[in-house]
N, CA, C and O of each residue as an XYZ file, in Angstrom:
860
protein
N     -13.265     -5.912    -37.593
C     -12.834     -6.106    -36.310
C     -13.557     -5.257    -35.198
O     -14.124     -4.190    -35.430
N     -13.494     -5.695    -34.297
C     -14.110     -5.425    -33.080
C     -13.348     -4.686    -31.790
O     -12.446     -5.283    -31.202
N     -13.736     -3.457    -31.422
C     -12.894     -3.046    -30.182
C     -13.669     -2.924    -29.017
O     -14.504     -2.020    -29.045
N     -13.599     -3.635    -27.957
C     -14.082     -3.567    -26.823
C     -13.464     -2.551    -25.869
O     -12.351     -2.864    -25.445
N     -13.940     -1.474    -25.481
C     -13.237     -0.459    -24.782
C     -13.986      0.633    -24.037
O     -15.215      0.565    -24.021
N     -13.409      1.570    -23.458
C     -14.193      2.579    -22.893
C     -13.630      3.963    -23.420
O     -12.535      3.856    -23.972
N     -14.109      5.119    -23.367
C     -13.373      6.080    -23.851
C     -12.667      6.719    -22.914
O     -11.701      7.370    -23.313
N     -12.929      6.697    -21.628
C     -12.271      7.253    -20.676
C     -11.130      6.590    -20.185
O     -10.370      7.256    -19.482
N     -10.851      5.374    -20.421
C      -9.932      4.436    -20.358
C      -8.310      5.117    -21.070
O      -8.159      5.485    -22.235
N      -7.321      5.126    -20.038
C      -6.215      5.397    -21.083
C      -5.964      4.205    -22.181
O      -6.121      4.329    -23.396
N      -5.574      3.119    -21.545
C      -5.317      2.135    -22.354
C      -6.239      2.080    -23.433
O      -5.789      1.985    -24.575
N      -7.586      2.129    -23.217
C      -8.140      1.993    -24.687
C      -7.783      3.121    -25.600
O      -7.560      2.938    -26.797
N      -7.722      4.524    -24.903
C      -7.085      5.512    -25.804
C      -5.922      5.073    -26.532
O      -5.780      5.378    -27.716
N      -5.127      4.414    -25.939
C      -3.842      4.229    -26.605
C      -4.100      3.366    -27.804
O      -3.499      3.605    -28.851
N      -4.898      2.444    -27.722
C      -5.240      1.550    -28.864
C      -6.078      2.507    -30.002
O      -5.808      2.404    -31.199
N      -6.985      3.324    -29.571
C      -7.763      4.005    -30.359
C      -6.665      4.828    -31.442
O      -6.622      4.797    -32.672
N      -5.960      5.437    -30.625
C      -4.907      6.411    -31.383
C      -4.200      5.588    -32.358
O      -4.118      6.029    -33.505
N      -3.625      4.344    -32.049
C      -3.127      3.424    -32.911
C      -4.031      3.027    -33.965
O      -3.551      3.043    -35.098
N      -5.399      2.625    -33.819
C      -6.294      2.451    -35.132
C      -6.489      3.492    -35.849
O      -6.629      3.278    -37.053
N      -6.554      4.788    -35.416
C      -6.542      5.870    -36.333
C      -5.535      6.256    -37.036
O      -5.741      6.771    -38.134
N      -4.189      6.079    -36.527
C      -2.822      6.270    -36.942
C      -2.862      5.279    -38.337
O      -2.617      5.704    -39.466
N      -3.189      4.002    -38.042
C      -2.761      2.898    -39.247
C      -4.323      3.166    -40.456
O      -4.511      2.610    -41.538
N      -5.066      4.026    -39.867
C      -6.465      4.066    -40.762
C      -7.462      2.758    -40.753
O      -8.345      2.440    -41.550
N      -7.055      2.206    -39.714
C      -8.048      0.594    -39.683
C      -9.794      0.980    -39.462
O     -10.300      1.854    -38.758
N     -10.249      0.265    -40.090
C     -11.803      0.258    -39.868
C     -12.086     -0.796    -38.705
O     -11.485     -1.866    -38.612
N     -12.976     -0.401    -37.920
C     -13.154     -1.164    -36.731
C     -14.786     -1.048    -35.882
O     -15.208      0.099    -35.741
N     -15.392     -1.848    -35.508
C     -16.393     -1.737    -34.974
C     -16.424     -1.310    -33.435
O     -16.226     -2.180    -32.587
N     -16.624     -0.227    -33.126
C     -16.488      0.296    -31.675
C     -17.740     -0.348    -30.697
O     -18.957     -0.190    -30.801
N     -16.905     -1.177    -29.658
C     -18.011     -1.739    -28.748
C     -17.651     -1.021    -27.417
O     -16.807     -1.533    -26.682
N     -18.218      0.064    -27.104
C     -18.272      0.953    -25.810
C     -18.567     -0.190    -24.682
O     -19.593     -0.863    -24.780
N     -17.808     -0.360    -23.795
C     -18.240     -1.157    -22.344
C     -17.716     -0.658    -21.217
O     -16.537     -0.497    -20.903
N     -18.841     -0.399    -20.564
C     -18.645      0.213    -19.333
C     -18.669     -0.800    -17.956
O     -19.654     -1.231    -17.357
N     -17.567     -0.967    -17.747
C     -17.316     -2.139    -16.552
C     -17.679     -1.589    -15.255
O     -17.476     -2.358    -14.315
N     -18.202     -0.363    -14.947
C     -18.815      0.260    -13.633
C     -20.323     -0.512    -13.568
O     -20.840     -0.936    -12.535
N     -20.804     -0.575    -14.708
C     -21.929     -1.037    -14.698
C     -22.089     -2.638    -14.451
O     -21.498     -3.415    -15.201
N     -22.821     -3.069    -13.489
C     -22.847     -4.438    -13.187
C     -23.381     -5.514    -14.315
O     -22.990     -6.666    -14.508
N     -24.274     -4.856    -14.910
C     -24.883     -5.813    -16.120
C     -23.872     -5.714    -17.266
O     -23.554     -6.637    -18.016
N     -23.439     -4.523    -17.289
C     -22.396     -4.807    -18.539
C     -21.104     -5.675    -18.440
O     -20.513     -6.326    -19.302
N     -20.821     -5.451    -16.947
C     -19.363     -6.402    -16.570
C     -19.808     -7.571    -16.441
O     -18.898     -8.373    -16.652
N     -20.836     -8.100    -16.179
C     -21.170     -9.713    -16.256
C     -21.520    -10.063    -17.617
O     -21.395    -11.270    -17.829
N     -21.990     -9.259    -18.777
C     -22.076     -9.803    -19.983
C     -20.632     -9.653    -20.471
O     -20.282    -10.658    -21.089
N     -19.919     -8.943    -20.407
C     -18.772     -8.755    -20.942
C     -17.816    -10.276    -20.556
O     -17.215    -10.991    -21.358
N     -17.923    -10.415    -19.270
C     -17.114    -11.742    -18.674
C     -17.339    -12.867    -18.957
O     -16.588    -13.842    -18.978
N     -18.833    -12.722    -19.282
C     -19.283    -14.032    -20.116
C     -18.578    -14.145    -21.480
O     -18.199    -15.225    -21.932
N     -18.447    -13.131    -22.022
C     -17.694    -13.315    -23.542
C     -16.177    -13.496    -23.281
O     -15.472    -14.206    -23.999
N     -15.726    -12.817    -22.224
C     -14.441    -12.641    -22.217
C     -14.079    -12.634    -20.387
O     -14.226    -11.663    -19.644
N     -13.554    -14.086    -19.972
C     -13.716    -14.203    -18.503
C     -12.722    -13.166    -17.822
O     -13.044    -12.683    -16.736
N     -11.731    -12.871    -18.321
C     -10.819    -12.111    -17.543
C     -11.594    -10.510    -17.158
O     -11.517     -9.914    -16.084
N     -12.226    -10.142    -18.220
C     -12.803     -8.937    -17.966
C     -11.936     -7.656    -18.133
O     -12.138     -6.646    -17.459
N     -11.025     -7.752    -19.007
C     -10.253     -6.541    -18.916
C     -10.434     -5.725    -20.347
O     -10.748     -6.303    -21.388
N     -10.241     -4.581    -20.271
C     -10.398     -3.795    -21.607
C      -8.934     -3.040    -21.745
O      -8.444     -2.746    -20.655
N      -8.236     -2.715    -22.786
C      -9.426     -2.986    -24.134
C      -9.280     -4.541    -24.549
O      -8.537     -5.385    -24.047
N     -10.025     -4.652    -25.407
C      -9.938     -5.965    -25.969
C     -10.341     -5.912    -27.751
O     -11.352     -5.360    -28.186
N      -9.478     -6.496    -28.463
C      -9.838     -6.474    -29.966
C     -10.096     -7.862    -30.412
O      -9.373     -8.806    -30.093
N     -11.383     -7.980    -31.327
C     -11.590     -9.225    -31.698
C     -11.327     -9.137    -33.381
O     -12.018     -8.490    -34.168
N     -10.318     -9.840    -33.660
C      -9.897     -9.747    -34.958
C     -11.071    -10.297    -36.052
O     -12.158    -10.796    -35.757
N     -10.499    -10.043    -37.451
C     -11.427    -10.392    -38.448
C     -11.603    -12.135    -38.391
O     -12.589    -12.712    -38.850
N     -10.584    -12.740    -37.817
C     -10.470    -14.299    -37.618
C     -11.125    -14.715    -36.824
O     -11.500    -15.886    -36.863
N     -11.511    -13.760    -35.721
C     -12.445    -14.292    -34.364
C     -11.316    -14.342    -33.236
O     -11.725    -14.743    -32.146
N     -10.035    -14.020    -33.309
C      -9.125    -14.072    -32.124
C      -9.599    -13.007    -31.399
O     -10.139    -12.012    -31.883
N      -9.357    -13.260    -30.027
C      -9.662    -12.468    -28.972
C      -7.936    -11.794    -28.446
O      -7.083    -12.460    -27.859
N      -7.834    -10.655    -28.776
C      -6.623    -10.019    -28.090
C      -6.719     -8.992    -27.136
O      -7.445     -8.012    -27.307
N      -5.863     -9.208    -25.912
C      -6.134     -8.402    -24.850
C      -4.657     -7.835    -25.041
O      -3.810     -8.266    -25.824
N      -4.522     -6.628    -24.030
C      -3.405     -5.848    -23.700
C      -3.232     -4.940    -24.844
O      -3.213     -5.333    -26.011
N      -3.108     -3.718    -24.479
C      -3.064     -2.551    -25.545
C      -1.910     -2.700    -26.386
O      -2.114     -2.514    -27.586
N      -0.729     -2.997    -26.024
C       0.620     -3.001    -26.761
C       0.588     -4.240    -27.645
O       1.008     -4.250    -28.802
N       0.025     -5.345    -26.976
C       0.098     -6.838    -28.434
C      -1.060     -6.150    -29.021
O      -0.739     -6.161    -30.209
N      -2.341     -5.484    -28.953
C      -3.207     -5.023    -30.165
C      -2.533     -4.347    -31.145
O      -2.625     -4.649    -32.335
N      -1.765     -3.322    -30.664
C      -0.769     -2.542    -31.457
C       0.025     -2.952    -32.242
O       0.428     -2.345    -33.235
N       0.348     -4.057    -31.874
C       1.619     -4.654    -32.591
C       0.805     -5.547    -33.439
O       1.224     -5.668    -34.590
N      -0.174     -6.146    -33.155
C      -1.095     -6.950    -34.348
C      -1.579     -6.030    -35.455
O      -1.718     -6.405    -36.620
N      -1.835     -4.760    -35.003
C      -2.546     -3.693    -36.122
C      -1.294     -3.642    -36.898
O      -1.339     -4.003    -38.074
N      -0.033     -3.186    -36.319
C       1.028     -2.656    -37.290
C       1.520     -3.685    -38.092
O       2.091     -3.368    -39.135
N       1.374     -5.134    -37.721
C       1.409     -6.015    -38.484
C       0.665     -6.309    -39.618
O       1.247     -6.592    -40.666
N      -0.738     -6.276    -39.535
C      -1.405     -6.784    -40.207
C      -2.284     -5.386    -41.305
O      -3.071     -5.521    -42.242
N      -1.730     -4.161    -40.681
C      -2.280     -3.276    -41.413
C      -0.901     -2.136    -42.098
O      -0.061     -1.487    -41.475
N      -1.090     -2.236    -43.286
C       0.232     -1.367    -43.946
C      -0.067      0.038    -44.121
O       0.827      0.830    -44.419
N      -1.249      0.392    -43.958
C      -1.736      1.885    -44.194
C      -1.137      2.661    -43.087
O      -0.791      2.134    -42.029
N      -1.001      4.115    -43.387
C      -0.719      4.842    -42.211
C       0.513      4.788    -41.447
O       1.457      4.522    -42.191
N       0.854      4.945    -40.217
C       2.078      5.253    -39.551
C       2.394      3.725    -39.318
O       1.629      2.812    -39.007
N       3.739      3.719    -39.559
C       4.552      2.501    -38.895
C       4.576      2.891    -37.457
O       5.052      3.980    -37.138
N       4.069      2.030    -36.527
C       4.130      2.349    -35.111
C       5.219      1.601    -34.441
O       5.487      1.930    -33.285
N       5.903      0.618    -35.013
C       6.920     -0.302    -34.568
C       7.969     -0.457    -35.780
O       7.735     -1.094    -36.807
N       9.433      0.388    -35.429
C       9.941      0.331    -36.677
C      10.550     -0.980    -36.964
O      10.793     -1.830    -36.108
N      10.816     -1.105    -38.435
C      11.404     -2.382    -38.591
C      12.955     -2.775    -38.270
O      13.581     -3.834    -38.226
N      13.211     -1.630    -38.104
C      14.977     -1.820    -37.762
C      15.181     -2.214    -36.293
O      14.741     -1.431    -35.451
N      15.776     -3.300    -35.898
C      15.827     -3.815    -34.601
C      16.086     -2.925    -33.296
O      15.342     -2.908    -32.316
N      17.260     -2.193    -33.447
C      17.530     -1.229    -32.291
C      16.611     -0.406    -32.135
O      16.170     -0.412    -30.986
N      15.968      0.555    -33.059
C      14.975      1.223    -33.035
C      13.620      0.529    -32.367
O      12.965      1.106    -31.499
N      13.347     -0.550    -32.792
C      12.128     -1.550    -32.294
C      12.376     -1.628    -30.825
O      11.486     -1.328    -30.029
N      13.551     -2.018    -30.445
C      13.579     -2.411    -29.202
C      13.293     -0.991    -28.385
O      12.462     -0.889    -27.483
N      14.135      0.078    -28.870
C      13.851      1.391    -28.204
C      12.504      1.644    -27.754
O      12.101      1.890    -26.617
N      11.746      1.519    -29.072
C      10.193      1.794    -28.659
C       9.483      0.804    -27.851
O       8.497      1.125    -27.187
N       9.943     -0.385    -27.880
C       9.225     -1.190    -27.071
C       9.576     -0.803    -25.481
O       8.669     -0.703    -24.655
N      10.704     -0.638    -25.203
C      11.196     -0.079    -23.970
C      10.291      0.998    -23.468
O       9.755      0.992    -22.360
N      10.161      1.976    -24.434
C       9.462      3.203    -23.689
C       7.987      3.049    -23.540
O       7.319      3.620    -22.678
N       7.530      2.227    -24.454
C       5.961      1.827    -24.142
C       6.137      1.126    -22.670
O       5.529      1.631    -21.726
N       6.744      0.269    -22.513
C       6.957     -0.471    -21.339
C       7.097      0.586    -20.096
O       6.293      0.528    -19.166
N       8.041      1.452    -20.116
C       8.249      2.548    -19.004
C       7.169      3.497    -18.647
O       6.882      3.973    -17.549
N       6.587      3.683    -19.914
C       5.455      4.578    -19.722
C       4.273      4.153    -19.187
O       3.626      4.914    -18.468
N       3.780      2.700    -19.510
C       2.667      2.086    -19.064
C       3.046      1.784    -17.473
O       2.191      1.989    -16.612
N       4.245      1.333    -17.154
C       4.435      0.974    -15.642
C       4.845      2.310    -14.934
O       4.300      2.595    -13.868
N       5.716      3.081    -15.444
C       6.142      4.075    -14.408
C       5.277      5.377    -14.627
O       5.523      6.316    -13.870
N       4.422      5.516    -15.454
C       3.674      6.916    -15.651
C       2.257      6.898    -15.549
O       1.583      7.724    -14.934
N       1.733      5.669    -16.342
C       0.279      5.272    -16.461
C      -0.479      4.621    -15.488
O      -1.665      4.814    -15.221
N       0.266      3.870    -15.002
C      -0.334      2.904    -13.649
C      -0.182      3.702    -12.413
O      -1.024      3.660    -11.516
N       0.910      4.447    -12.356
C       0.875      5.490    -11.031
C      -0.012      6.347    -11.294
O      -0.639      6.674    -10.287
N      -0.386      6.938    -12.386
C      -1.294      7.751    -12.386
C      -2.893      7.485    -12.089
O      -3.690      8.387    -11.830
N      -3.259      5.920    -12.182
C      -4.218      5.353    -11.853
C      -4.302      5.533    -10.538
O      -5.325      5.976    -10.016
N      -3.182      5.191     -9.838
C      -3.352      5.174     -8.219
C      -3.612      6.522     -7.969
O      -4.604      6.662     -7.253
N      -3.064      7.583     -8.312
C      -3.095      8.871     -7.917
C      -4.512      9.296     -8.181
O      -5.012     10.049     -7.346
N      -5.304      8.893     -9.314
C      -6.771      9.432     -9.454
C      -7.553      8.550     -8.196
O      -8.264      9.295     -7.521
N      -7.561      7.439     -7.848
C      -7.995      6.785     -6.881
C      -8.045      7.354     -5.740
O      -9.104      7.520     -5.135
N      -6.691      7.791     -5.230
C      -6.395      8.288     -3.993
C      -6.935      9.759     -3.752
O      -7.471     10.139     -2.711
N      -6.698     10.557     -4.934
C      -7.451     11.859     -5.180
C      -9.280     11.727     -5.239
O      -9.999     12.536     -4.652
N      -9.652     10.919     -5.805
C     -10.990     10.476     -5.371
C     -11.740     10.502     -3.712
O     -12.856     10.878     -3.352
N     -10.695      9.987     -3.023
C     -11.085     10.030     -1.667
C      -9.993     10.383     -0.850
O      -9.557      9.543     -0.063
N      -9.347     11.821     -0.944
C      -8.106     12.099     -0.587
C      -7.972     12.048      0.927
O      -6.840     11.768      1.322
N      -9.051     12.298      2.002
C      -9.047     12.404      3.416
C      -8.473     11.141      3.898
O      -9.055     10.072      3.715
N      -7.099     11.251      4.644
C      -6.295     10.247      4.974
C      -5.280      9.517      4.213
O      -4.608      8.563      4.605
N      -5.258     10.179      2.906
C      -4.020      9.634      2.022
C      -3.420     10.824      1.382
O      -3.063     10.908      0.207
N      -3.337     11.949      2.511
C      -2.440     13.104      1.910
C      -1.302     12.766      1.572
O      -0.982     13.080      0.426
N      -0.392     12.096      2.331
C       1.058     11.596      2.555
C       1.239     10.961      1.174
O       2.044     11.457      0.386
N       0.464      9.798      0.828
C       0.387      8.857     -0.273
C       0.361      9.791     -1.626
O       1.047      9.663     -2.640
N      -0.536     10.663     -1.356
C      -0.754     11.481     -2.909
C       0.415     12.270     -2.924
O       0.856     12.433     -4.062
N       1.195     12.929     -1.825
C       2.204     13.732     -2.135
C       3.385     12.759     -2.787
O       3.942     13.095     -3.832
N       3.698     11.622     -2.145
C       4.604     10.666     -2.478
C       4.511     10.164     -4.093
O       5.434      9.951     -4.879
N       3.149     10.063     -4.279
C       2.966      9.659     -5.836
C       3.169     11.039     -6.700
O       3.763     11.008     -7.778
N       2.756     11.972     -6.280
C       2.957     13.425     -7.116
C       4.373     13.686     -7.230
O       4.788     14.144     -8.295
N       5.170     13.459     -6.281
C       6.922     13.414     -6.304
C       7.363     12.664     -7.079
O       8.197     13.111     -7.866
N       6.996     11.304     -7.156
C       7.355     10.246     -8.048
C       7.019     10.562     -9.546
O       7.784     10.190    -10.436
N       6.041     11.149     -9.773
C       5.284     11.161    -11.335
C       6.327     12.727    -11.689
O       6.786     12.891    -12.820
N       6.522     13.524    -10.817
C       7.358     14.481    -11.312
C       8.526     14.239    -11.562
O       8.998     14.846    -12.523
N       9.269     13.443    -10.940
C      10.626     12.945    -11.377
C      10.764     12.268    -12.756
O      11.681     12.439    -13.560
N       9.509     11.335    -12.904
C       9.731     10.632    -14.053
C       9.435     11.739    -15.349
O      10.129     11.722    -16.366
N       8.454     12.564    -15.174
C       8.339     13.512    -16.364
C       9.426     14.469    -16.324
O       9.522     15.030    -17.416
N      10.323     14.888    -15.437
C      11.723     15.438    -15.449
C      12.487     14.842    -16.549
O      12.857     15.395    -17.584
N      12.713     13.321    -16.076
C      13.475     12.433    -17.066
C      13.413     12.269    -18.370
O      14.396     12.191    -19.105
N      11.788     12.186    -18.853
C      11.145     12.128    -19.993
C      11.456     13.945    -20.706
O      11.784     14.205    -21.864
N      11.250     14.799    -19.733
C      11.467     16.104    -20.405
C      13.001     16.359    -20.950
O      13.207     17.138    -21.881
N      14.125     15.593    -20.250
C      15.119     15.617    -20.488
C      15.633     14.881    -21.911
O      16.540     15.262    -22.650
N      14.855     13.828    -22.042
C      14.864     12.669    -23.154
C      14.374     13.360    -24.311
O      14.903     13.167    -25.406
N      13.415     14.145    -24.167
C      12.646     14.869    -25.361
C      13.319     16.113    -25.957
O      12.852     16.683    -26.943
N      14.696     16.611    -25.171
C      15.388     17.707    -25.646
C      16.168     16.876    -26.962
O      16.845     17.588    -27.703
N      16.110     15.732    -27.201
C      16.970     15.183    -28.380
C      16.106     14.403    -29.378
O      16.573     13.804    -30.347
N      14.583     14.470    -29.005
C      13.888     13.717    -29.484
C      12.450     14.556    -30.035
O      12.004     15.260    -29.129
N      11.766     14.618    -31.112
C      10.845     15.253    -31.617
C       9.540     14.605    -31.302
O       8.531     15.234    -30.983
N       9.634     13.088    -31.431
C       8.523     12.509    -30.559
C       9.210     11.568    -29.691
O      10.397     11.848    -29.522
N       8.783     10.515    -29.087
C       9.461      9.914    -27.994
C      10.626      8.761    -28.554
O      11.517      8.217    -27.902
N      10.360      8.643    -29.648
C      11.471      7.724    -29.962
C      12.161      8.239    -31.312
O      12.442      7.547    -32.290
N      12.352      9.493    -31.158
C      12.999      9.995    -32.475
C      12.149     11.202    -33.217
O      11.547     12.104    -32.635
N      12.255     10.979    -34.784
C      11.352     12.189    -35.549
C       9.986     11.182    -35.943
O       9.084     11.748    -36.562
N       9.826      9.900    -35.650
C       8.640      9.450    -36.209
C       7.543      9.189    -34.796
O       7.801      9.132    -33.594
N       6.585      9.098    -35.350
C       5.451      8.757    -34.392
C       5.259      7.439    -34.229
O       4.902      6.828    -35.236
N       5.435      6.686    -32.984
C       5.157      5.007    -32.797
C       4.322      4.801    -31.889
O       3.526      5.662    -31.514
N       4.413      3.353    -31.304
C       3.734      3.003    -30.130
C       3.875      3.788    -28.754
O       2.938      3.918    -27.966
N       5.013      4.241    -28.578
C       5.468      4.811    -27.516
C       4.864      6.237    -27.220
O       4.757      6.686    -26.079
N       4.433      6.979    -28.498
C       3.592      7.851    -28.361
C       2.110      7.679    -27.930
O       1.471      8.414    -27.177
N       1.645      6.407    -28.646
C       0.448      6.033    -28.213
C       0.212      5.708    -26.975
O      -0.964      5.686    -26.613
N       1.080      5.437    -26.198
C       1.240      5.148    -24.841
C       0.973      6.415    -23.844
O       0.196      6.571    -22.902
N       2.063      7.347    -24.529
C       2.395      8.811    -23.467
C       0.862      9.650    -23.785
O       0.031      9.963    -22.932
N       0.800      9.845    -24.959
C      -0.268     11.023    -25.174
C      -1.502     10.813    -24.032
O      -1.734     11.712    -23.223
N      -2.156      9.741    -24.033
C      -3.267      9.669    -23.113
C      -2.854     10.116    -21.830
O      -3.664     10.744    -21.147
N      -1.660      9.875    -21.384
C      -1.289     10.154    -20.035
C      -1.246     11.552    -19.592
O      -1.421     11.795    -18.398
N      -0.993     12.661    -20.581
C      -0.521     13.775    -20.632
C      -1.751     14.633    -20.345
O      -1.672     15.632    -19.630
N      -2.836     14.247    -20.887
C      -4.150     15.089    -20.715
C      -4.587     15.486    -18.930
O      -4.810     16.606    -18.471
N      -4.606     14.087    -18.160
C      -4.630     14.405    -16.726
C      -3.338     14.986    -16.156
O      -3.510     15.868    -15.314
N      -2.188     14.690    -16.425
C      -0.919     14.815    -15.778
C      -0.905     16.549    -15.906
O      -0.422     17.357    -15.112
N      -1.569     16.782    -17.115
C      -1.017     18.535    -17.112
C      -1.991     19.169    -16.371
O      -1.719     20.219    -15.790
N      -3.449     18.511    -16.291
C      -4.405     19.285    -15.299
C      -3.703     19.120    -13.872
O      -3.524     20.166    -13.248
N      -3.410     18.279    -13.461
C      -3.304     17.824    -11.988
C      -1.905     17.895    -11.483
O      -1.658     17.661    -10.300
N      -0.933     18.229    -12.392
C       0.185     18.193    -11.659
C       1.098     19.223    -12.245
O       1.042     19.364    -13.466
N       2.183     20.189    -11.356
C       2.823     21.175    -11.983
C       3.795     20.800    -13.245
O       4.976     20.589    -12.969
N       3.491     20.729    -14.246
C       4.637     20.348    -15.462
C       4.992     21.644    -16.333
O       5.793     21.560    -17.264
N       4.426     22.723    -16.024
C       4.600     23.805    -16.830
C       6.002     24.184    -17.281
O       6.391     24.512    -18.402
N       6.631     24.067    -16.195
C       8.036     24.448    -16.281
C       9.047     23.419    -17.173
O      10.087     23.810    -17.704
N       8.582     22.152    -17.229
C       9.256     21.290    -18.361
C       8.980     21.476    -19.673
O       8.125     20.914    -20.358
N       9.905     22.450    -20.025
C       9.533     22.910    -21.740
C       9.558     22.230    -22.806
O       8.915     22.544    -23.808
N      10.431     21.044    -22.703
C      10.204     20.153    -23.719
C       9.042     18.879    -23.462
O       8.771     18.102    -24.377
N       8.688     18.822    -22.711
C       7.118     18.212    -22.521
C       6.269     18.930    -22.759
O       5.284     18.472    -23.337
N       6.314     20.249    -22.428
C       4.957     21.185    -22.780
C       5.150     21.290    -24.229
O       4.036     21.283    -24.753
N       6.331     21.410    -25.336
C       6.166     21.337    -26.363
C       5.720     19.909    -27.086
O       5.115     19.865    -28.157
N       6.081     18.879    -26.400
C       5.742     17.424    -27.054
C       4.242     17.508    -27.000
O       3.645     17.084    -27.990
N       3.470     18.037    -25.903
C       2.132     18.053    -25.372
C       1.281     19.109    -26.465
O       0.104     18.938    -26.784
N       2.093     20.144    -26.918
C       1.294     20.906    -27.796
C       1.310     20.342    -29.054
O       0.251     20.517    -29.656
N       2.222     19.673    -29.704
C       2.187     19.191    -30.912
C       1.415     17.870    -30.968
O       0.881     17.443    -31.992
N       1.403     17.224    -29.703
C       0.265     15.834    -29.721
C      -0.953     16.348    -29.664
O      -1.831     15.534    -29.951
N      -1.343     17.500    -29.372
C      -2.829     17.882    -29.225
C      -3.206     18.060    -30.632
O      -4.384     17.966    -30.975
N      -2.219     18.325    -31.504
C      -2.737     18.785    -32.928
C      -2.559     17.310    -33.851
O      -2.703     17.318    -35.073
N      -2.296     16.321    -33.236
C      -2.073     14.881    -34.213
C      -3.596     14.607    -34.352
O      -4.307     14.589    -33.348
N      -4.113     14.388    -35.638
C      -5.301     14.047    -36.033
C      -5.533     12.865    -35.175
O      -6.658     12.857    -34.677
N      -4.813     11.915    -34.881
C      -5.456     10.664    -34.208
C      -6.036     11.008    -32.828
O      -7.102     10.554    -32.413
N      -5.234     11.855    -32.154
C      -5.558     12.033    -30.881
C      -6.644     12.995    -31.017
O      -7.399     12.839    -30.056
N      -7.009     13.819    -31.703
C      -7.978     14.823    -31.715
C      -9.372     13.951    -31.879
O     -10.430     14.345    -31.390
N      -9.259     12.818    -32.565
C     -10.435     11.948    -32.653
C     -10.825     11.488    -31.554
O     -12.036     11.514    -31.334
N      -9.863     10.902    -30.491
C      -9.918     10.181    -29.273
C     -10.514     11.300    -28.186
O     -11.386     11.099    -27.340
N      -9.787     12.541    -28.459
C     -10.536     13.393    -27.505
C     -11.836     13.962    -27.837
O     -12.455     14.550    -26.950
N     -12.324     13.859    -29.008
C     -13.597     14.390    -29.551
C     -14.392     13.237    -28.592
O     -15.197     13.727    -27.800
N     -14.291     12.138    -28.580
C     -14.835     11.075    -28.059
C     -15.229     11.179    -26.511
O     -16.339     11.142    -25.981
N     -13.866     11.331    -25.928
C     -13.580     11.512    -24.755
C     -14.726     12.720    -23.929
O     -15.553     12.556    -23.033
N     -14.338     13.850    -24.655
C     -15.406     15.232    -24.164
C     -16.798     14.681    -24.280
O     -17.499     14.978    -23.313
N     -17.430     13.904    -25.275
C     -18.628     13.809    -25.662
C     -19.138     12.728    -24.264
O     -20.222     12.918    -23.711
N     -18.312     11.759    -23.885
C     -18.586     10.774    -22.892
C     -18.651     11.737    -21.572
O     -19.668     11.814    -20.882
N     -17.582     12.383    -21.330
C     -17.737     13.235    -20.041
C     -18.850     14.215    -20.198
O     -19.416     14.422    -19.125
N     -19.318     14.857    -21.170
C     -20.559     15.615    -21.071
C     -21.631     14.892    -20.632
O     -22.373     15.288    -19.733
N     -21.773     13.730    -21.280
C     -22.958     12.795    -21.013
C     -22.853     12.341    -19.590
O     -23.926     12.243    -18.994
N     -21.680     12.025    -18.888
C     -21.600     11.689    -17.438
C     -21.931     12.711    -16.711
O     -22.530     12.467    -15.664
N     -21.696     13.828    -16.988
C     -21.573     15.219    -15.999
C     -23.068     15.767    -16.263
O     -23.523     16.313    -15.257
N     -24.048     15.754    -17.500
C     -25.030     16.248    -17.574
C     -26.322     15.021    -17.468
O     -27.509     15.232    -17.218
N     -25.659     13.726    -17.743
C     -26.981     12.909    -17.864
C     -27.536     12.943    -19.084
O     -28.468     12.150    -19.212
N     -27.264     13.627    -20.070
C     -27.844     13.957    -21.376
C     -27.068     13.286    -22.544
O     -25.932     13.673    -22.814
N     -27.655     12.308    -23.224
C     -26.994     11.656    -24.266
C     -27.023     12.785    -25.690
O     -28.097     13.323    -25.956
N     -26.221     12.978    -26.250
C     -26.331     13.897    -27.489
C     -26.756     13.056    -28.749
O     -26.625     11.833    -28.807
N     -27.161     13.660    -29.521
C     -27.960     13.327    -30.818
C     -26.745     12.985    -31.495
O     -25.749     13.703    -31.402
N     -26.772     11.690    -32.325
C     -25.555     11.158    -33.052
C     -25.690     12.159    -34.376
O     -24.870     12.086    -35.291
């Protein structure tokens, strides 16, 4: 398998967590869509030009992080079961995955863009921060009854949430949300996230210094 992704993309991080949880071997294809030449080359290969993208062993191209993870959970029996077999729990996991993507991850992307050029966007930034805090308050209440997002087991929903928390705790005042803090502390000890974070920090260092580390 080949994964086309970028380490700083939260949706790419979501898929990487799943790959590591499933102990699945894959060939990493880091793709920087900010580079015009890389973008053009990738669009020639995959016209919609969206990351992440999984090329399966059969040559099938799978876009969309949740679809990729469903494929992994279906085809790889090793590691963590990310989508429960039981129908009601499966539905709950899928629901939280969608809610996290649409109500947390996508607004976070908007917030990042506005904060990059904040002048003239102060009101929009405050409104988005208020909206985000309300979402995290609801999640904090939910986590009082759940060790992970959907109970005692690590699932697709956790793959979706964990990449959002790194930026959120750095830029939003979430430290009073005790259950969310507890969740983030345990998530940071998860081996799959530690592997993802290692690559994130390496890429951030390279971008900040312009120096590539020796493999």
